N, C-alpha and C positions, 0 to 999 in steps of 0.2 A: 520625701514623701512617698518618692516612687522606693527608695532606700527601707522605706518603713512599711512599705506596700508590703518590700518583698521580704522582709522580714519574718511579718505577720503572716503569709500565707509558708513560709517556712514551718514558722512554729505549725501551725493547723495541721499542717502533709505531718509533721512529726507527730503528732500528737494521734494522727487516724492512722497512722504506717504504727505506734507503740498502742493501739486497743489494737489492730487484728491482728498484731503479734500473741496479746497478751492472750484475745479471741478464740486464737492456732492454742495455744497451753492449753486455755479454760474444756476446747475441745479433747486435748489429747488425754487430760486429766481423763475426763467422762468418757472415752473410749476404754482408757483403762476398765473404771468402773463397772463400765458394760461386761465387760468379755470375764471378768470376775462376779460377776452375776449382783451384783449390788443397786439395778436399778435407780431407787431412789437419788445413791445420790449420781450417783449419772446425770437426771435428771437436774438435775442444780446444780451439779459444773454446766452440764451444756446449756440451761438457764443464762449465767454467766456468761458464757460466751455472746446468746443474744443478745444483751443486756449491752456488752458495750461494741460487739460492730451489729447495730440492726439489720438481720436480716439474710442473719449466719444461712443459709442453706443446708447444710452439714450438720446444723448442732441441730437443726429442727425438726431433718431429718431422723437422727439420731433419737429426740427426745420423744417422737410419737413411736419409735422399733421400742422405748424401755414402759413407755406408759401400756401402751398391750398388751408388756409384763405383767403390766403390773395392775393391769385387770380396769385402766382409767382409757375405754375404749373414746368414750365422748371428746379426751383430753388428744390421742392421740390424731383424733378425725381433725380436731381444728388443728393442729399442726402437718397437717397434711392439704389442706383447705388454703394455710397461709403461704403454703409454700408453691399448691397452682396459682391462686393470685398473685403469684412476685413471677414468675413463668407455667403460661395457660400454654408451653408444651414439655415439660414435665411431666416425661412419661412414667416415669420411678414412684412422683409425686400420686400420681390419680391410678401410679398397679396400688401403690401400699396404701393408698384410702381406696378402693374398693378392697383391697383382704380388708382393711379394717370394720368396713360395714358388714360385708359377710358376715365378719362376728361377732357386730349388734343385729344380726338374722335380715338386717334392711337388703333381700335377692338382688331387689330392684336399681335399690341404687347402684349395691353392687357392679351389676352386671353393665348398668351405664359407664364405671368411669374405666373398671377393665376392660371393654370395646372401647374406651375411646385410647388409652393407652395402646393397646394391637396401632389401634387404626393412626395414629401421632408415632407408631414404630411397630411395623407388624413383623420381626425378629428381634424382638425380645421376649427372651426365656423367661424372662418373671412375669409380665405379665399372661403367658400361655397356663404358665404354671397356677396363676393367682384365679382364672379364671376357671384351670380344670376341677382347680379346689374349691369353687363358690358352687358348678353343676355338681358337683361330687354332695355336699353338705346341704344342697336343695336337690336333691334325689335326679337331676339332668344325669342319670349315668352316660346316657350315649353322645350325651355332651361332651360331657366330660373326657370322653376316650378320645376325642378330637382335638378336643385343646393340652390335656397330657403328650399325647402321641409328637403333637409339635414341637413343645418344650421339651422330646427331647430328644427331638431331630436337631434344635436350638443347642442344643445342651447334651450330650450324652455323659456329662460328670455331674448333673446334678442328683443328689442322691433323691433326694424330696418327692423329683419330677417319678423315677422306679417306685416311691413309696405309695404316694397316692394312688395310684397305676394299678399296682399292683393291689390296693384296699378294694378300688373300683373293680377290678377282673374278681376279687370274691364273692363283693354286694352283689355280681351278675353269676354266682356261681361258678366261677371261669378257679376254680383252689388251685389249679395248677400253672396257669400261666399264668394269677395275683405271687406263685411262690417265688415264679422262677424272677420275676420284678422284686421282691424284698431281697431276693439272695444276692439279685445286685447289686440292690441299694446299701445291703450289709458289707457287701465287696470293698464299694467305695470309704464307708461307716460301718468299723465293724462294732461301734459302742451307739447308736442309732436306735435307740432305747425305742422310739414309735415302730420301727421295722420289728420289731425281736417280737413287739404283742400283739401287730397285725401279720404277722409270720403266725405263731403261735394261736391264736384266733381260726387263720387258714388250715390250717393243720387240722384242729378240734375239730371243723365244722367237718373235715374229709375221715374223720374219724382213726386218724393218727394222737392217742394221747398221750400216750408215752412223748412223740415228738415236739407237742406240745411244749407238757410240761418241761421236755428240754431248753426250749423256748423261751421262757419263761423266768427259767431259775439265770438262764444269760442276759435275762433283760433285771433283776435283781442284785447281780454280780456286779451288773453298769452301775446301776442305783438302784443300792437297798432302801432309799425313802422310796420308792416306787407302787403306790399302793393297788395300782390294775395289775401290777405284775403280782404282787400277792396274788389279787382275787380272783385272776385266772388262773394263776397255779391253785389254787381253792376249788373253783367248779372241776379245774381236768383232773385233780386228788380225787376230787369224791368222784367222778366218774370210772374213776382206775381202784375204783371200794379203796384206796388207802385212808379211811377216813381219819382219824390222829393227825395224819400229814396234812388233811384240806379243813381240817381243826385248828391246829398253831397258825399257818396261814392265816384263814377268818382272826382269830387275836391276834397278829401282826397290821391285820389293814386295821381295826378297831383301835390300836395301837395307834397308828399313825395320823384315824382320823373319828374319832368316836359321834361321830355326827351319821356315819356309813349306816345306814341305816338298812339297806341289802346285805351288808356283810353282820349285819349284828341279827339278823333273817336268819341268813344260812347257818350264821352261828349254832344256833335254836336247835335248827331244826338237825342240822349234825351231830346233834348232841343226843337226838331222841333217836338217831339212826343207832350211834355208836351206845344204845342204854343206859347213857347217863342221865334219867329225866331230872336230876334235881340239877345238875346243872344246867339245865334248858330255861329251865322254868327261874333258874339265878339270872338268865340272859332275860328270859322275857320280862323278869320283874325291875331288868334297867330299862329297860324300854317304855315301861308303865310308868315307874318315876318319872323319865326322862318328859312324857309325855301320858296325861292321867287321861286326855279325852282319845287314843291313838284308838281305836277300834277291831284295828289286827291282831297290837299287840298282848288284848284279852281274847283272843280268840288262840292265838297261837301260846300262849303259857296258860288257857284252858286245857290245849287240846294234850300241851306237855302233861298238866296234871290227872288226864284223863289214865295216860299214858303208866300216870306213876303209883292209876287206882285213885286217886285222891277224890272221888265223885264230886262231893257237893263244889270240892273247891270249885272243879270243873265247869259246873254246872255256874255255877256264881259268876266267872268267868267270862265266857261265854253267852252269858245272859245281856251283861254290862257289853258286850260287846256289840250284839244285836240291837242296842237300845237306840245307843252310838249308832251304828250302820246298817239299815235294814236290808239293803242289798245284795250283802254279801254270803254268798252261796253254799261257800267253803263251811261258815258259822253255821246256818245251820245244818252241812251235811255231820262237824264235827258233835254241834246238839243231838241227833239224831244219835249215832252212835253213845254218848255219854246216856241219853236215853232208858238204850237198849242194854247198860250196864246197869242202869238202876234198873231193868225192867220194867221199865213204861212204854212198850212197846207200840202205845198208840200215841205218845205224843210223838215217839220216834218218828211214825209214818207220816206224822203229818208235819214234821220238821224236814223227809225224804223231799215228800211233797211240792212244796217250796225250795228244796234247793234245786229240783229240779225243771222246776218255773225257773228259777230268777237265772238259768245259762253251765249248771254245774256241771251235765252231762256234755256240754261244747267244751268246754272250758279242762276240763280235765278227764274224763272218761265215763265211763258206764258201772262206775262202782255201786253209785247210789243204787242205779235201776238195780242191780244187782241185791242187795240187801233189800226192798221193795219185793222182790222175787220169791223172795225166803221168807221173809219176815211181816211181812203187809198182804198176807194172802185172805 
């Protein structure tokens, strides 16, 4: 009888070892897919590992990372919660769940989790970094410095810590100090997209638009599909009066993401600035077709038609815009211009008064007030 029990035990142990071995193999497959950027495929492999070896912590941790990458934040949070259930002192799981809660907008929950991670292990660079990122995300910039400084003191080779501290300094208008930190981040990784983007923005804020454009170009060289790089370079090129180059960049943004409303609007106005009124009308036509109730698309198309001397078409579009959104001061300013072109000064003056009442001067300057002085005496 004893020999039978020993045989059964040996068989059970053998099966367990086999399962663990297979789980390890699935984990390796998942890891490889993660590194390739195939996050959904990686999740499948990690799930197989957890099914064979229930409570396989490494696989749950990696599944959480993958789910964050594909935007399944609730799923990632559940994975990290499971890990915390397995081990209340798993500071990596607390830090990862806190970081996920930041992305979910749960700043109270994020702070609690990250503080717990720091309490368990005060020398964990990741927890201080994630807390710094959380403070930055939720506008607590002074607190962010404290945690990011600590993260760098604990690990001076973490590019993300320098990048976030640089961004935090730039947010506080410490542009030179921010650029120094972003330089360090790029020294650690010359292909760090976020650092090129942040450094370019900081340079632009300082008025170094040429340097900013160079950074955005480097970002695009690293990743030709980074639409933020094209968008920011287009804005910078506009400031440099390189209108045709800016138009090309905005067109690239739209090619990468046709739903980018800001890029479409900017493209339309750039075409107006370049004197291509028909091209601008075509751009805004696309917006109107996609969203027939978009008041701003009608207003912008109306302004382009006004610039193209289509007074009747401009009036129809701006009237339509105002019928949808009655509190847009810019639409009343535009209709005032159309009324002036249509030799209707009284109507124009009524629109100018309405524009000012709705806050045009506060938002856009004294253009309408000057027009009133000239036409409404």
